[in-house]
C-alpha positions as CSV (number, residue, x, y, z in Angstrom):
1,M,-80.7,57.5,121.5
2,S,-77.9,55.9,119.4
3,K,-78.6,53.7,116.5
4,G,-77.0,50.3,115.7
5,V,-76.4,47.2,117.8
6,A,-74.6,47.5,121.1
7,Y,-71.2,45.8,121.3
8,Q,-72.4,43.7,124.3
9,N,-75.7,42.8,122.6
10,K,-75.5,39.1,123.5
11,D,-74.7,40.0,127.1
12,I,-77.6,42.4,127.3
13,E,-79.9,39.9,125.7
14,F,-78.9,37.1,128.1
15,K,-79.3,39.3,131.1
16,V,-82.8,40.2,130.0
17,L,-83.6,36.6,129.2
18,S,-82.2,35.3,132.5
19,E,-85.3,36.5,134.4
20,S,-87.3,34.0,132.3
21,F,-85.2,31.1,133.7
22,K,-86.6,31.6,137.2
23,E,-88.4,28.4,138.4
24,K,-87.2,26.5,135.3
25,S,-85.0,23.4,135.0
26,F,-81.7,22.7,133.4
27,A,-83.1,19.5,131.9
28,A,-83.0,21.0,128.4
29,Y,-79.2,21.1,128.7
30,G,-79.1,17.5,129.9
31,L,-78.2,18.5,133.5
32,N,-79.9,16.9,136.4
33,L,-80.0,19.9,138.8
34,P,-82.6,21.3,141.1
35,R,-84.9,23.9,139.5
36,I,-83.7,27.6,139.5
37,K,-85.1,29.3,142.6
38,D,-84.0,32.8,141.8
39,V,-81.8,34.8,139.4
40,L,-79.0,36.5,141.2
41,P,-76.8,39.5,140.3
42,T,-73.8,38.5,138.2
43,N,-71.5,41.5,139.0
44,L,-68.6,40.7,141.3
45,P,-67.0,44.0,142.1
46,A,-63.6,43.9,143.7
47,V,-60.9,46.4,144.4
48,S,-58.0,44.8,146.1
49,A,-54.4,45.8,146.8
50,N,-53.6,43.2,149.4
51,E,-50.7,40.7,149.0
52,L,-51.7,37.2,150.2
53,R,-49.0,34.9,151.3
54,M,-49.7,31.2,151.8
55,D,-47.5,29.0,153.9
56,H,-46.1,26.7,151.1
57,L,-46.6,26.2,147.4
58,F,-44.8,23.2,145.9
59,L,-44.3,22.0,142.3
60,L,-44.8,18.2,142.3
61,E,-43.1,15.7,139.9
62,D,-46.3,15.3,137.9
63,H,-46.3,19.1,137.3
64,T,-49.2,19.8,139.7
65,Y,-48.9,22.2,142.5
66,A,-49.5,21.5,146.2
67,L,-50.8,24.4,148.4
68,V,-50.1,23.6,152.0
69,D,-51.3,26.1,154.6
70,Y,-51.3,25.6,158.4
71,E,-54.3,26.7,160.5
72,S,-55.1,26.1,164.2
73,E,-58.8,25.9,163.3
74,N,-60.8,24.9,160.2
75,T,-63.1,27.8,159.6
76,V,-65.3,28.9,156.7
77,E,-63.3,32.1,156.4
78,D,-60.1,30.1,155.9
79,R,-61.8,28.0,153.2
80,I,-62.8,31.2,151.4
81,K,-59.2,32.4,151.7
82,Y,-58.0,29.2,150.1
83,V,-60.3,29.6,147.2
84,D,-58.8,33.1,146.7
85,Y,-55.3,31.6,146.9
86,I,-56.2,29.0,144.2
87,A,-57.7,31.7,142.0
88,R,-54.6,33.9,142.3
89,I,-52.3,30.9,141.6
90,V,-54.3,30.0,138.5
91,K,-54.2,33.6,137.2
92,R,-50.5,33.9,137.9
93,F,-49.5,30.7,136.1
94,Y,-51.9,31.3,133.3
95,K,-50.4,34.7,132.6
96,E,-46.9,33.3,132.8
97,N,-47.4,30.0,130.9
98,T,-50.9,30.1,129.3
99,V,-51.5,26.9,131.2
100,I,-53.9,26.3,134.0
101,P,-52.1,24.2,136.6
102,G,-53.6,21.3,138.6
103,I,-53.7,22.3,142.3
104,L,-53.9,20.1,145.4
105,G,-54.8,21.7,148.7
106,W,-54.1,20.6,152.2
107,L,-55.5,22.4,155.2
């Protein structure tokens, strides 16, 4: 077994401690939320090579962006797709400009 402190020591500590948060409240943080029912996995594995194309992305005069996408139905799957669009827009503009843009979405 190696000696010393792991580089991710705080991450490891908080993962171990997270189990103790079960059935606790966020009141100590000043947040009025329901009690914690369960501690869920925090890993979000993703391997993706798909290219998403939205219908329209506009830059508005106030320097926010408007995402406009046309759908024949309003489904949960489409809403998840829009969250992915927004995450990719934010990542792209942050990489290019180190600014996180304001985004408006219309379905």
